[in-house]
C-alpha positions in Angstrom: 32.5 -4.8 -12.3 29.4 -6.7 -13.3 27.7 -6.4 -16.8 24.7 -8.3 -18.2 21.7 -7.9 -20.4 18.0 -8.4 -19.4 14.8 -7.6 -20.7 13.5 -5.6 -17.9 15.4 -3.8 -14.8 13.3 -3.4 -11.7 14.7 -0.7 -9.4 13.4 -1.4 -6.1 13.0 -4.7 -4.2 10.0 -4.0 -2.1 6.5 -5.6 -2.5 5.8 -3.9 -5.6 9.1 -4.7 -7.3 8.9 -8.3 -6.1 5.3 -8.5 -7.6 6.5 -7.1 -10.9 9.4 -9.3 -11.2 7.2 -12.3 -10.4 4.3 -11.2 -13.0 7.0 -10.7 -15.7 9.3 -13.6 -15.2 7.1 -16.2 -16.7 8.5 -14.9 -20.1 10.9 -12.1 -19.4 14.5 -12.0 -18.2 14.1 -10.0 -15.2 16.7 -8.4 -13.0 15.8 -6.7 -9.7 18.3 -4.0 -8.3 17.8 -3.3 -4.3 20.0 -0.9 -2.5 19.5 -2.9 0.8 17.7 -6.0 1.5 14.5 -7.2 0.2 11.4 -5.5 1.6 13.2 -4.2 4.5 11.8 -0.3 4.2 8.5 0.4 3.8 6.9 -3.0 3.2 8.4 -4.4 6.4 6.8 -1.3 8.2 3.0 -2.0 6.6 0.1 -2.8 8.6 -0.8 -5.4 5.7 -4.4 -4.5 5.5 -6.0 -5.7 2.3 -9.0 -3.0 2.0 -9.1 -2.6 -1.9 -13.1 -2.9 -1.5 -13.6 0.3 0.2 -10.8 2.1 -1.6 -12.0 1.4 -5.2 -15.9 1.7 -5.0 -15.8 3.6 -8.1 -13.9 0.9 -9.9 -15.0 -2.4 -8.1 -13.3 -4.5 -10.6 -9.8 -3.3 -9.7 -10.8 -4.2 -5.8 -12.1 -7.6 -7.3 -9.0 -8.2 -9.2 -6.6 -7.5 -6.0 -9.0 -9.8 -3.8 -9.1 -12.6 -6.2 -5.3 -12.8 -6.1 -4.9 -12.7 -2.3 -7.5 -15.6 -2.2 -5.9 -17.7 -4.6 -2.3 -16.8 -3.3 -3.1 -18.0 0.3 -1.1 -21.1 1.1 1.6 -20.5 -1.1 5.0 -21.1 0.4 4.5 -19.4 4.0 1.8 -16.8 2.8 -1.5 -16.6 4.3 -4.3 -14.3 3.9 -6.7 -13.9 6.7 -10.3 -12.7 5.4 -12.0 -10.3 8.0 -14.7 -7.7 7.6 -13.9 -3.9 7.8 -16.0 -1.6 9.8 -16.2 2.1 9.3 -17.5 3.7 12.5 -19.8 6.5 11.5 -20.0 9.4 14.1 -23.3 11.3 14.4 -22.4 14.3 12.1 -21.3 11.9 9.4 -24.8 9.9 9.4 -26.4 11.2 6.5 -23.2 11.0 4.2 -22.9 7.4 5.4 -26.6 6.6 4.4 -26.3 8.3 0.9 -23.1 6.2 0.3 -24.7 3.0 1.4 -27.4 3.7 -1.1 -25.1 4.4 -3.8 -22.6 1.2 -3.4 -25.6 -1.1 -2.8 -26.8 0.0 -6.1 -23.3 -0.9 -7.5 -23.9 -4.4 -6.1 -21.1 -4.1 -3.6 -21.2 -6.1 -0.5 -21.6 -3.3 1.8 -24.3 -2.9 4.6 -25.1 -0.2 7.4 -25.2 -1.7 10.8 -26.9 -0.2 14.0 -24.7 0.1 17.2 -26.6 -2.7 19.1 -26.4 -5.1 16.0 -22.4 -4.6 15.9 -22.2 -5.3 19.6 -24.2 -8.2 19.6 -22.2 -9.7 16.7 -18.9 -8.0 18.2 -19.3 -7.6 22.0 -16.0 -5.8 22.5 -17.5 -3.0 20.8 -18.8 -0.1 22.6 -20.6 2.4 20.2 -22.3 4.8 22.5 -20.6 7.7 20.5 -21.4 6.5 17.2 -24.7 6.0 15.1 -23.5 2.7 13.4 -21.0 1.4 11.1 -20.5 0.9 7.6 -19.7 -2.9 7.2 -17.5 -4.1 4.2 -16.8 -7.5 3.0 -14.0 -8.8 0.9 -11.3 -7.4 3.1 -8.5 -8.9 5.2 -5.0 -8.6 6.2 -1.5 -10.1 5.5 1.8 -10.1 6.7 3.7 -8.0 4.2 7.3 -9.3 4.7 6.1 -12.9 4.2 4.0 -11.7 1.1 7.1 -10.0 -0.5 9.5 -12.8 0.1 7.0 -15.2 -1.3 6.5 -13.1 -4.4 10.4 -12.8 -4.5 11.0 -16.7 -4.2 8.3 -17.4 -7.1 10.2 -14.8 -9.5 13.5 -16.3 -8.5 12.0 -19.9 -9.3 10.9 -18.5 -12.5 14.4 -17.3 -13.4 14.6 -13.8 -12.2 17.6 -12.5 -10.9 17.6 -10.4 -7.5 20.8 -8.1 -6.8 20.7 -6.7 -3.2 23.2 -4.2 -1.5 23.2 -2.4 -5.0 22.6 1.1 -5.6 21.3 2.3 -9.1 23.2 5.6 -9.7 21.4 6.4 -12.8 19.3 5.2 -15.7 21.4 5.0 -19.2 19.4 6.9 -22.1 20.2 6.8 -25.8 18.0 8.5 -28.6 15.3 9.1 -25.8 15.0 5.4 -25.1 16.0 3.5 -21.8 18.7 0.9 -22.3 19.9 0.0 -19.0 21.2 1.4 -15.8 24.3 2.1 -14.0 24.9 0.9 -10.4 27.5 0.5 -7.8 28.2 -2.9 -8.8 28.4 -2.4 -12.7 26.4 -1.7 -15.8 23.2 -3.6 -16.9 21.4 -3.5 -20.1 17.6 -3.6 -20.8 15.3 -2.2 -23.1 12.7 -1.5 -20.1 13.3 0.0 -16.5 10.6 -0.1 -14.1 11.4 2.1 -11.0 9.5 1.0 -7.7 11.4 3.0 -5.0 8.7 4.4 -2.7 9.1 8.1 -2.0 12.4 8.3 -3.5 11.2 7.6 -6.8 10.0 11.3 -7.5 13.8 12.3 -6.5 15.4 9.7 -8.6 13.1 10.3 -11.8 13.2 14.3 -11.7 15.3 14.5 -14.7 13.0 12.4 -16.7 9.5 13.1 -15.4 7.6 15.5 -13.1 5.7 13.1 -10.6 3.7 14.9 -7.9 4.6 12.5 -5.3 5.2 13.9 -1.7 6.8 11.8 1.2 4.7 11.3 4.5 5.3 9.7 7.6 2.8 7.0 9.2 2.8 5.4 12.6 1.7 2.1 14.1 1.7 0.6 17.7 0.4 -2.7 18.8 -1.7 -3.0 22.0 -1.9 -6.1 24.0 -5.3 -6.0 26.1 -5.7 -8.0 29.3 -8.2 -10.3 27.3 -7.1 -11.3 23.7 -9.3 -10.1 21.1 -11.3 -13.1 19.1 -10.4 -14.6 15.9 -13.5 -13.2 14.6 -12.6 -9.5 15.6 -12.9 -7.1 12.5 -10.9 -4.5 11.1 -11.8 -0.8 10.8 -11.2 2.9 10.9 -12.7 6.0 12.5 -13.3 8.9 9.9 -12.0 12.2 11.5 -9.6 10.4 14.0 -7.1 9.5 11.4 -6.5 5.8 12.7 -7.1 2.2 11.7 -7.2 -0.9 13.5 -6.8 -4.6 12.7 -6.4 -7.7 15.0 -3.1 -9.1 15.2 -3.1 -13.4 15.3 -1.9 -13.2 18.8 -4.9 -11.4 20.1 -3.4 -8.1 20.2 -4.6 -5.1 18.3 -2.7 -3.0 15.5 -3.5 0.7 15.4 -2.1 2.9 12.6 -2.3 6.0 11.0 -1.6 9.6 11.9 -0.1 10.3 8.5 1.4 13.7 7.6 3.9 15.0 4.9 7.7 14.8 5.9 10.0 17.3 4.8 13.0 15.5 6.0 12.3 11.9 4.9 15.9 10.3 5.1 16.1 11.6 8.8 12.4 11.1 9.9 12.3 9.2 13.1 11.4 5.6 12.8 10.0 5.4 16.3 6.2 6.2 16.8 5.5 9.7 18.6 4.2 10.2 22.1 1.5 12.3 20.8 0.2 9.4 18.5 0.5 6.9 21.7 -1.4 9.1 23.6 -4.1 9.8 20.9 -4.5 6.0 20.7 -4.6 5.5 24.4 -7.4 7.7 24.8 -9.3 6.8 21.6 -9.4 2.9 21.8 -10.9 2.7 25.2 -13.9 4.8 24.0 -14.9 2.3 21.4 -13.5 -0.9 22.4 -14.1 -2.7 25.8 -11.1 -4.1 27.7 -8.6 -1.6 26.5 -8.6 0.6 29.4 -5.3 -1.2 30.8 -3.9 -2.6 27.5 -0.1 -3.0 27.5 1.9 -1.2 24.8 3.9 -3.9 23.0 5.6 -1.8 20.5 5.6 0.8 17.7 7.2 2.4 14.9 6.9 4.7 12.1 7.8 4.7 8.4 7.8 7.1 5.4 6.2 6.2 2.0 4.9 8.5 -0.7 1.6 9.7 -2.0 -0.2 11.6 -4.8 -2.5 14.2 -4.4 -5.5 12.0 -4.8 -3.7 9.4 -2.8 -3.8 6.8 -5.7 -0.5 5.5 -7.0 1.3 6.2 -10.5 1.4 3.2 -12.4 2.3 4.3 -16.1 4.9 4.9 -18.7 4.8 8.8 -18.9 4.5 10.0 -22.2 7.0 12.8 -21.6 9.6 10.2 -20.2 12.3 8.1 -22.2 10.6 5.2 -24.0 10.9 2.0 -22.0 10.7 3.7 -18.6 7.8 2.8 -16.3 6.8 4.2 -12.7 5.3 2.5 -10.0 5.0 4.9 -6.9 3.3 6.9 -4.7 1.2 3.9 -3.4 0.1 6.0 0.0 1.0 3.0 2.3 -1.3 0.9 0.2 1.3 -0.7 -1.6 0.9 -4.3 -0.2 -2.8 -4.6 -1.1 -2.1 -2.9 -4.6 0.8 -5.2 -5.4 -1.0 -7.6 -7.7 -2.9 -4.7 -9.6 0.5 -2.7 -9.8 2.2 -5.8 -11.5 -0.5 -6.4 -14.1 -0.4 -2.8 -15.0 3.3 -2.7 -15.4 2.8 -6.1 -17.7 0.5 -4.6 -19.7 2.5 -1.6 -20.3 5.6 -3.5 -21.1 4.1 -6.4 -23.1 1.5 -4.2 -24.8 -1.4 -6.5 -23.5 -5.1 -5.4 -22.6 -5.5 -4.6 -19.0 -8.2 -6.5 -17.4 -9.6 -3.5 -15.4 -9.3 0.1 -16.0 -5.9 1.7 -16.0 -7.3 5.5 -15.8 -6.9 5.6 -12.0 -3.1 5.1 -12.4 -2.1 7.2 -15.5 0.0 10.1 -14.7 -1.9 12.4 -16.9 -4.9 12.1 -14.3 -3.1 14.7 -12.1 -2.1 18.1 -12.5 1.5 17.5 -12.9 2.5 20.6 -14.5 2.9 22.2 -11.0 6.4 21.8 -9.5 6.9 18.4 -7.5 8.9 20.3 -4.8 6.0 22.4 -3.7 3.1 21.5 -1.7 1.3 19.3 -4.1 0.3 17.3 -1.0 0.5 19.6 2.0 -1.3 17.7 4.7 -2.1 14.4 4.3 -4.3 12.2 6.3 -5.6 8.7 5.9 -9.3 8.4 6.4 -9.3 4.6 5.7 -6.4 2.2 5.3 
């Protein structure tokens, strides 16, 4: 059986684990342990949207940090970041709330504006906004290919000396005197004073003996539609509050539509195929606001499981009640791809004792009422309002 010593062991080889490994490998001996292959679960099923700007309007420095990373990382290896604005379609019953939000965000100097339907249709002729009063337009957003991003991060980590171990299951964390000292795996024992657990929805179950994490698994879906006339290279991303869907263009001219996210009681056996009810919902919805999709061809679809917290923001923290040296990075609510550079930096500050360049408060476990039993309905019905 294998045995070796490292500075940090990262459990989980998705985009978060790869980003953490890359961030730490410059000055730490890193081992990543993945039970399957790199980025083949939630990461590979992600839509790849980078919409940190609308997600962190209360902490714009967090969004700025992520956006700057993706802009600079564009062109590394095979990785590409496609900048594209995002439109939040505003139905009549949300007009007042949208106007007030615009005023607040503009006062905070965010690049956001309200556009009336005729302006949107002039700029983007495929839109038909008869049922809407306008859109909120966000700049500083875009999309990536999640698998390519994860593999590029993984390659960078390896080039800096990180070791990636796949097809290896971590059976438990080794604890001595209330301090982490390594992990036991199906392939052997590995020593380290720091263990970072980034195993998606499985994190809560895996760490149940060490920390109470209010993370629940949920299932989300995506389909790709191919219209008779391809969408243009300038076609924006967007979402419709209340309809539980978001959309973005594919580089092929197709349209990816995702969402329909609800808690999943049986994540291990959850279907990886999109539901008929979701296909019908999209088929009825999309032609109502996009021209040329009345006879769009169904290309493919899929479904996947991720984990979410009650406030839909991740836990990236060293829980105070957990053994020293244990760091958690989970509960990303399907937003792990866009949050990966932020998560990696937070983990580094926790392990290296460095100052974080943005507020860590949105990610600490103590912000949540984690005294409630995590096996109960801490997240009962989960719906994505925006990606």
